[in-house]
N, C-alpha and C positions, 0 to 999 in steps of 0.2 A: 889316290889313284894307283892302282899296282897293276902289273901286267902278267898275265899267267897264260903260257904257251901262245903269246902274241895277241890275246884278247884282252882288252882293257875292261877292267872291273872296278866300279866305284867301290871305295870303302865305306861302309854303313854300319855305324854302331847303334845299339838299341838306346832309345831315350832313357830318361832317368826313372821313368815309371816302368821300365821293363818291356815296352812294345817296340816293335820294329818301326822305323819311320816310314811313312807313305811318300810316294812321289808328289813333290811340291808342298811337303808338309813343313819346311822350313820357313820361319817368319822372314828370313833374309832374301826371299826370292826376288823382291824388288818389282814385282809386277804391278803396272799402274792400277790395274783394276782392283787389287788387294788394297793398295794404298788408299785409293779414292774411297772404297768401301768402309775401311777402317776409320778413315777420317770422318766420314759422313755419320758413321754409328757414334763414334766419340763426340762429335758435335752435337748430335741429337741428344745425347745423354746429358751433355753440359746445358743445353737449352731448357730441358726439362727441369733441372735442378735450379737454374737461374729463374725460371718462371716461378716455381714454387717459393723460392726465397724472396722473390720481388713481391709476390701477393701478400706472403707473411709480413714483410716489412711495411707495405702500404697499409695493411690493416692496422698493424700495431701504432704506426705514426699517426693514423687519423683516429684512433681509439683514445689515446693517452690523455689529450686535453679534455675530453669529456669525462674520462674516469676521474681525473683530477679535481673536476668540479662536482662530482657525484657526491650527494649528502646522504646516501644509504650504501649499506654493505653490498658490494656488487655480486658477491657469491651467494649470499644467505638471504637477502631480501626478496620479498614478492612484489614489492611495489614498483610500478613503472610509471612515472610522471615526468615527461620531459617538455611540457607545455611552457613552463617558465625557465629561460635559459639561465637565469640567476639563481634559481633554486630547484635544480634538477635532482631527481631522486630515483634510480633504477636498479634492479637487481635481476638476477637470472635463475633464482632457485625454481620457480615454477616452470620457467622454459626448459630448463635442464631436465627436470622431472618428466614432462610431457615428452621431450624429445626422446630421452633414454628408454622409457617404459614402452612406448609405442614401437620403436624399433626392435627392442628385445622381444616383444610379444610377436611382432611380425616374423622375427628369425625363428621363434619357437614353433610357429605354424608352417613357415615355408621350407626350412631345412629338412625336417624329417620327411614331409611330403614330396619335396623335390628329389631326395635321395631315393625314395621308394619307386617314383616315376622313371627316374633313370635306370635304376635296376630292372624295372618291368620292360623298358624299351631295349635294354641290351641283353637281357638274359631270359626273359619269359615270353615276350611278344613275338608272334610269327613275323617273319621278314616282310610280309605284305603289309602288316599293320605297323611295324617299327618304324619304316622310313616316313610314312606319312606322319605318325605321330612326332617323330623328332622334327620334321619341317613345321609342324604346327606349333611346337613349342618355341622354336626359333622366331617365328613370325609374332608370337605374343610378346616377345621382348621388345618389338619394334613398335608396340602400340604406345602412342603419346600419353603421358601421365594425366593429362587433362580428361582424356577419354574414361580412364579408370575412375577418376573422381566423379564425373557425371554419371557414370554407370553405377558407382556405388551409392551416390546421393540419391538418385532418382529410382532406381530399380532394386537394389539389394537392400537398401536401408529399411523399407517396409516390412522385410521379412526377418529383421534383427531383434525385433521386440520380443519375441518368445524366447530368444536364447538369452537375452539380458535378464529377463524374469526368472529363468530357470536358475542362472548363476546367484542371482541376488536371493531367490528363495532357498537355495541350498547352502551357499557359501557367504551369505549377506553379513555374518557376524565377523567376518575378516575383513579389516579396513580396506584392503585391495579390491574387494568386491561390494563395498557399501553403497547402499541406494542414495544416490544424490538428487533424484529427481529429473535428471536431465534425459532429453530424447535419446532413445537407443540409436537413431541414425546420426547423432551428432557427438558422440562420445569417443574417448580414446581407444576403448575396446574395438569399436567398429571401424575406425580408421587403420586399427593395427590389422585387422582382416584384410581390408583393401590394400594395404601396404604389402602383405604377405602375398596376395595375388599379383602384385606388381613385380615383386623380386622373385617369384616362383620360376618363371622361365629362365632368368639366369642361373640359379641354383642348379636347376635341371639340366640345362644345355651343358654347363661346365662339368657336372658331376658325370653326365652321360659319356663326354668325351674321355674322362679319365677312366671310367670303368671299362670302356671299349679297348684301352690300351693295356689291360691287365695281361701279362705274358701268358700265352697259351699253355706253356709248359708248367706254370703254376696251377692253372685250372685242372689241366689233365693229371697232375700228380695227385691233387686232392680227390678227385674222383678216382683214380687208380687205387687209392687207399681205402676205398669204399664210402666216401662221403656222399651224402645226398646233395642236390643241387643248392639248397640253402646252406649247407655245411660248407660247400665249396666257396659260396659267395662270402660267408661269414670268415672263413679262414684265409682266403686268397684275394678276392675281389676288394671287399672293404679296406683291409689293411693297406693294400697297394694304393688305393684310391683316396686314402684319408687326407694327404696333403692337399690334393685337389678339392676335396669337398671342404676343407677349411678355407681355402682360397676363394671359392664360390661363395661360402657363407659370408666371408668378409666383405666380399665385393657387393654382395646384396645388402649387408648392412650399411655400407657406404652410401648406397642409393636411397634407403630407407631413412637415414640420419638426415639427409639433405632434400628430401621430398618437399615440395612446396604446394603445387597447384592442388593435388588431391586432398591435402590437409585443409588447405584454405576453404575448399567446397564442403568439406565434411565436418570437421570439427568446429563446434560453437566456442567462440571466445569468451572468457569470464571478464566480468566488469572489475575494475580496479576495487580493491578491498574486500574481495570475495574470500571467504574462509578456505584455509588450506585443507585439501583433501587427498588422501592417498589412492583413491578409488579410480579404477580405470573406466568406471561408468560416469564420468564426469567430462566436462569440456576442458578446454584449454588451448594453448598454442605452442608451437615448436619454434625454434629460432628461425627457421626459414619462412614460416607462415608468419610470424610476428613482423619480420622485416618486409615481407611482401604485402600485408595487409596495411601497414603503416608507411608506405613509401610516399604518400602525399604529405608526409610531416618532413620530409628531407629539405626544408627550407631555411635551414641555417646550419652552420658548421657544428655547433654544440649538439643540437638534435641528431644530424646525421651521425656524429661521432658515437652517440649512445647506442644507435642501432649497428653501426659498424663494429662496435665492441662486442655485442652479441654475435656478429658474423665471425668475429676473430675466435670466440670460444667454440663455434661450430667448426671452425678450421682446424683448430688444436685438436679437438675432440676426434674429428675424422683422421687426422695425421697420426694420433696416439693409437686408434683402433687398427690402422693399417700397419703401424709399426710393430704392434704386439702380434698381429697376424703373420707377419714376416719372421718375427723371432720363433713362434710356435712352429712354422712350416719347416724352418731351417733345423730346428732342433729334431723335428720328426723325421726329416730326410736323413740327418746324421746317424740317428738310431737305427733306422731301416737299413742304411748302407753298411 
C-alpha cells in the first residue's frame, strides 16, 4: 500500500502469466462461499473417482473365483457353458466381436450424419427452421432405448431385407458381408443401424453446440479472403470443432457399447457350438445382452461370477475407449493452441 498525494493506492503486480489481477482474483480471499464451492467441487470429484474404483474392485473380486475355475481360454474361446459349476467353460471371443463391430458400424453411420446435420442447423438452415430442428434432435436423445428396439424390430426390420440382399450380392465374397442365412431383421448389421439412430441425437447435439461457438472473427476472416461458405466451414468451423466432435463420438460409442434392450429385441442369439463367422449379417450377443438374456442363471456364485467377468471386460473396454478419447482431445487442444 502506498500513498500518492494523500490517496491510497493498492500495489498490484501482474500475475506470472502477464495479466493484471482482477478484483477478488486471489485465492486467499477467504470468502465462505468460495471455500464451500471449492470444497463441494473437490468432494464431488473424489466421490466420482471412488465410485468408479469401487465398481471396478467389485467386478474384479466377484469375477476372479469363476475365472480361476474356468476350463476354457477366457479371451479366445467361443464356448459359453456355465451349467455345471464344477466344469465351467466360457470365453468372450464372440461376445467381444459382436460388441465391437456393432458399435463401430453404428459410429461409422452416426458420426458423419450427425456432423452434417449439425452443420446444416448452424450454418445453412433458416432461423425459423434451425431452432425447431435443434429442439427435435434434443428430444430424440431422451427417447428410451426400448422404444428404439421395438420400433426397429417391428417397423424397420421388414424393410432391411433388400439392403442386406444388395450387400450380399455385391460384396458377398468378403467375409464381413458373407451370407449366413440369418433373417435381415435379426443381424448385427441391422442392430448397428438402430444403434446409429440411437446415438445420432447425442452426436448431433454436441457437435451443434461446438460449431455454434466458432469465433465469428475466424469465419469472417475466411470469408474476407474470398472463401465460399463450404470453404469457410472446412477451414474455420471444422478445425475448431474437431475436439468437440471427437468427444461426441466417444460419448455415443460408450452408449453403443453398453446398449442392452435394443440388442436383446433385435439380434438373434446363436446356439452353443455355432461355427465362427466374421459376417455382419449373422446373429450373436453383446456383453450387455448376454448378461441380460441370462439373468435367470444367477443362482450360484460361480455362474454369477462368469457373467460378472463379462461385465468386467465391458467395463474395461469402455474405460479404455474414454481414456483414448481424452488423450486424443488433449493432444488436439495442445496442437491448436
